[in-house]
BALOBA-1460 file (C-alpha; in Angstrom, 3 decimals):
// residues 82
<rec num="1" residu="m" x="97.272" y="76.970" z="169.043"/>
<rec num="2" residu="d" x="93.927" y="77.729" z="170.678"/>
<rec num="3" residu="i" x="90.867" y="79.090" z="168.858"/>
<rec num="4" residu="r" x="91.444" y="82.678" z="170.018"/>
<rec num="5" residu="e" x="95.000" y="82.582" z="168.651"/>
<rec num="6" residu="i" x="93.657" y="81.261" z="165.359"/>
<rec num="7" residu="l" x="91.097" y="84.064" z="165.203"/>
<rec num="8" residu="a" x="93.764" y="86.667" z="165.968"/>
<rec num="9" residu="l" x="96.077" y="85.328" z="163.269"/>
<rec num="10" residu="n" x="93.376" y="85.027" z="160.598"/>
<rec num="11" residu="l" x="91.794" y="88.383" z="161.399"/>
<rec num="12" residu="r" x="95.098" y="90.254" z="161.180"/>
<rec num="13" residu="k" x="96.115" y="88.425" z="157.992"/>
<rec num="14" residu="l" x="92.803" y="88.933" z="156.168"/>
<rec num="15" residu="r" x="92.559" y="92.574" z="157.219"/>
<rec num="16" residu="r" x="96.070" y="93.321" z="155.984"/>
<rec num="17" residu="v" x="95.608" y="91.412" z="152.716"/>
<rec num="18" residu="r" x="92.544" y="93.559" z="151.997"/>
<rec num="19" residu="g" x="94.383" y="96.740" z="152.952"/>
<rec num="20" residu="i" x="91.863" y="97.695" z="155.624"/>
<rec num="21" residu="s" x="92.988" y="99.464" z="158.785"/>
<rec num="22" residu="q" x="91.701" y="98.428" z="162.179"/>
<rec num="23" residu="e" x="89.827" y="101.704" z="162.303"/>
<rec num="24" residu="e" x="88.122" y="101.144" z="158.935"/>
<rec num="25" residu="l" x="87.211" y="97.555" z="159.795"/>
<rec num="26" residu="a" x="85.788" y="98.668" z="163.123"/>
<rec num="27" residu="h" x="83.764" y="101.454" z="161.485"/>
<rec num="28" residu="r" x="82.302" y="99.170" z="158.808"/>
<rec num="29" residu="a" x="81.515" y="96.407" z="161.313"/>
<rec num="30" residu="k" x="80.148" y="98.889" z="163.873"/>
<rec num="31" residu="i" x="82.685" y="97.777" z="166.491"/>
<rec num="32" residu="d" x="85.090" y="99.860" z="168.542"/>
<rec num="33" residu="r" x="88.612" y="99.993" z="167.067"/>
<rec num="34" residu="t" x="90.187" y="99.022" z="170.375"/>
<rec num="35" residu="y" x="88.080" y="95.853" z="170.336"/>
<rec num="36" residu="i" x="89.483" y="94.901" z="166.914"/>
<rec num="37" residu="s" x="92.967" y="95.532" z="168.265"/>
<rec num="38" residu="s" x="92.252" y="93.381" z="171.310"/>
<rec num="39" residu="l" x="90.966" y="90.533" z="169.131"/>
<rec num="40" residu="e" x="94.109" y="90.689" z="167.013"/>
<rec num="41" residu="r" x="96.249" y="90.574" z="170.155"/>
<rec num="42" residu="n" x="94.308" y="87.581" z="171.492"/>
<rec num="43" residu="l" x="92.990" y="89.465" z="174.524"/>
<rec num="44" residu="y" x="89.246" y="88.919" z="174.009"/>
<rec num="45" residu="a" x="86.992" y="86.175" z="172.720"/>
<rec num="46" residu="a" x="84.541" y="87.436" z="170.107"/>
<rec num="47" residu="s" x="80.865" y="86.564" z="170.066"/>
<rec num="48" residu="i" x="79.421" y="84.802" z="167.060"/>
<rec num="49" residu="d" x="77.573" y="87.991" z="166.085"/>
<rec num="50" residu="v" x="80.807" y="89.997" z="166.101"/>
<rec num="51" residu="l" x="82.551" y="87.305" z="164.039"/>
<rec num="52" residu="d" x="79.746" y="87.491" z="161.496"/>
<rec num="53" residu="r" x="79.971" y="91.294" z="161.195"/>
<rec num="54" residu="i" x="83.762" y="91.207" z="160.811"/>
<rec num="55" residu="a" x="83.581" y="88.384" z="158.260"/>
<rec num="56" residu="r" x="81.023" y="90.255" z="156.152"/>
<rec num="57" residu="v" x="83.264" y="93.330" z="156.010"/>
<rec num="58" residu="l" x="86.263" y="91.177" z="155.050"/>
<rec num="59" residu="g" x="84.213" y="89.313" z="152.424"/>
<rec num="60" residu="v" x="84.667" y="85.857" z="153.961"/>
<rec num="61" residu="e" x="82.569" y="83.347" z="155.875"/>
<rec num="62" residu="a" x="82.729" y="83.564" z="159.664"/>
<rec num="63" residu="s" x="84.095" y="80.024" z="159.672"/>
<rec num="64" residu="d" x="87.093" y="81.243" z="157.643"/>
<rec num="65" residu="l" x="88.155" y="83.339" z="160.624"/>
<rec num="66" residu="l" x="88.340" y="80.175" z="162.732"/>
<rec num="67" residu="k" x="90.157" y="77.856" z="160.330"/>
<rec num="68" residu="r" x="93.457" y="76.520" z="161.559"/>
<rec num="69" residu="p" x="96.329" y="77.594" z="159.314"/>
<rec num="70" residu="p" x="97.966" y="74.730" z="157.456"/>
<rec num="71" residu="t" x="100.976" y="73.394" z="159.256"/>
<rec num="72" residu="a" x="104.247" y="73.242" z="157.424"/>
<rec num="73" residu="p" x="105.374" y="69.705" z="156.732"/>
<rec num="74" residu="k" x="108.158" y="68.588" z="159.009"/>
<rec num="75" residu="k" x="111.488" y="68.163" z="157.314"/>
<rec num="76" residu="h" x="113.069" y="64.805" z="157.787"/>
<rec num="77" residu="r" x="116.704" y="65.095" z="158.646"/>
<rec num="78" residu="s" x="119.049" y="62.797" z="156.899"/>
<rec num="79" residu="p" x="122.106" y="61.448" z="158.715"/>
<rec num="80" residu="a" x="124.201" y="63.808" z="156.583"/>
<rec num="81" residu="d" x="122.416" y="66.823" z="158.169"/>
<rec num="82" residu="s" x="123.814" y="65.960" z="161.604"/>
């Protein structure tokens, strides 16, 4: 997963958890709504200034938007599972 995919995933997740629409987030962060949509669809790379404005609205650190999600532990298959 590349950094833009991570941003897209975290942005969408945090926005939804807080119950904020793309339009509301864009308004509060002074960014165009279509830009928020494009970030969530992994079409654009955001500048550090944009990340900071989005993070402030979402109540997180900018670095939180770039954290890799934890990977699920791999299940070991026993011979009986075959």
